[in-house]
DRENSEVO-223123 format. One record per residue: residue in one letter; z, y, x of N, C-alpha, C in turn. Coordinates in steps of 0.1 Angstrom, whole numbers, padded with zeros to 4 digits, always signed. Layout:
<vexkols>
AZYXZYXZYX...
</vexkols>
This chain:
<vexkols>
M+0723+0772+0715+0723+0785+0722+0728+0783+0737K+0720+0787+0746+0724+0786+0760+0732+0799+0765F+0742+0797+0772+0750+0808+0777+0747+0809+0792P+0747+0821+0798+0745+0822+0812+0756+0816+0820R+0753+0810+0831+0763+0804+0840+0773+0815+0845P+0785+0813+0846+0795+0823+0850+0791+0829+0864T+0787+0820+0873+0784+0825+0887+0772+0834+0886H+0762+0831+0878+0750+0840+0877+0754+0854+0872H+0763+0854+0861+0768+0866+0856+0775+0874+0866K+0784+0868+0874+0792+0875+0884+0783+0880+0895L+0773+0873+0899+0763+0877+0909+0756+0890+0904H+0751+0889+0892+0744+0901+0886+0753+0913+0886W+0766+0911+0882+0775+0922+0881+0777+0928+0895V+0779+0920+0905+0782+0925+0919+0769+0933+0924L+0757+0927+0921+0745+0934+0926+0743+0947+0918D+0747+0948+0905+0745+0960+0898+0755+0970+0902V+0768+0967+0903+0778+0976+0907+0778+0980+0922G+0776+0971+0930+0777+0973+0945+0764+0979+0950F+0752+0975+0944+0739+0980+0949+0732+0988+0939G+0737+0990+0927+0729+0998+0917+0716+0992+0914E+0715+0979+0913+0702+0972+0912+0696+0975+0898D+0704+0977+0888+0698+0980+0875+0691+0994+0874L+0695+1003+0883+0690+1016+0884+0677+1017+0892D+0673+1007+0899+0661+1007+0907+0649+1008+0899R+0639+1016+0904+0627+1018+0896+0615+1012+0904K+0617+1001+0911+0606+0995+0918+0599+0986+0909R+0586+0989+0905+0579+0981+0895+0565+0978+0900V+0561+0982+0911+0547+0980+0916+0547+0967+0925G+0538+0958+0922+0536+0947+0931+0549+0938+0931Y+0552+0934+0944+0563+0926+0946+0576+0934+0951A+0576+0947+0949+0586+0955+0955+0600+0951+0949A+0601+0949+0936+0614+0946+0930+0619+0933+0935R+0610+0923+0936+0614+0909+0940+0619+0910+0955N+0611+0917+0963+0614+0918+0978+0628+0925+0980F+0630+0936+0973+0643+0943+0974+0654+0935+0969S+0652+0927+0959+0662+0918+0953+0666+0908+0964V+0657+0903+0971+0660+0893+0982+0668+0900+0993L+0664+0912+0997+0671+0920+1007+0685+0923+1003N+0687+0926+0990+0700+0929+0985+0709+0917+0985R+0704+0905+0982+0711+0893+0983+0715+0889+0997I+0706+0891+1006+0709+0889+1020+0721+0898+1025A+0720+0911+1021+0730+0921+1025+0743+0917+1018L+0743+0913+1006+0755+0908+0999+0762+0897+1006N+0754+0887+1010+0759+0876+1017+0766+0880+1030L+0759+0889+1038+0765+0894+1050+0778+0901+1048L+0779+0909+1037+0791+0917+1034+0802+0907+1029K+0799+0897+1022+0809+0887+1017+0815+0879+1029Q+0807+0876+1039+0811+0868+1050+0821+0876+1059N+0820+0889+1059+0829+0897+1068+0843+0898+1062K+0852+0893+1069+0866+0893+1065+0875+0904+1073T+0868+0912+1081+0876+0921+1089+0880+0934+1081S+0872+0937+1071+0875+0949+1063+0880+0944+1049K+0890+0951+1044+0896+0947+1031+0890+0955+1020R+0879+0962+1022+0872+0969+1012+0864+0960+1003G+0860+0966+0991+0851+0958+0983+0837+0959+0988I+0827+0953+0981+0813+0952+0985+0808+0966+0986H+0810+0975+0976+0805+0988+0977+0811+0996+0989G+0824+0995+0991+0830+1001+1002+0825+0996+1016K+0823+0983+1017+0817+0978+1029+0803+0983+1032R+0795+0984+1021+0782+0989+1022+0781+1003+1027L+0790+1011+1021+0791+1025+1026+0795+1026+1040K+0805+1018+1044+0810+1018+1058+0799+1014+1067A+0791+1004+1063+0780+1000+1072+0770+1011+1073G+0768+1020+1063+0759+1031+1064+0764+1042+1073W+0777+1043+1074+0784+1054+1082+0787+1050+1096D+0789+1038+1098+0794+1033+1111+0785+1023+1117N+0777+1027+1127+0768+1018+1134+0774+1006+1140D+0786+1008+1146+0793+0996+1152+0796+0986+1141Y+0801+0990+1130+0804+0981+1119+0791+0974+1114L+0780+0981+1113+0767+0976+1109+0763+0965+1119L+0764+0968+1132+0760+0958+1142+0769+0945+1141H+0782+0948+1138+0791+0936+1136+0787+0928+1125L+0783+0934+1114+0778+0926+1102+0766+0918+1105L+0757+0924+1113+0744+0917+1116+0746+0907+1127G+0758+0906+1133+0760+0896+1143+0757+0899+1157N+0756+0912+1160+0753+0916+1174+0766+0921+1180
</vexkols>
């Protein structure tokens, strides 16, 4: 019996809790795969940021509310 790798399980948990990926209803064409890639890019940007002590979900909310923080995450 194969068990999932711990890093894969942790990544899935972060994407599910921080981004609500399991609740997505994108099922037509490549929409689900494309949004999954975008979520992973966003997750990597949020993880790289050490200026805020919030969790992934909190950083994501802050980026939605504060344009300066969003630009900082994107490297501008």
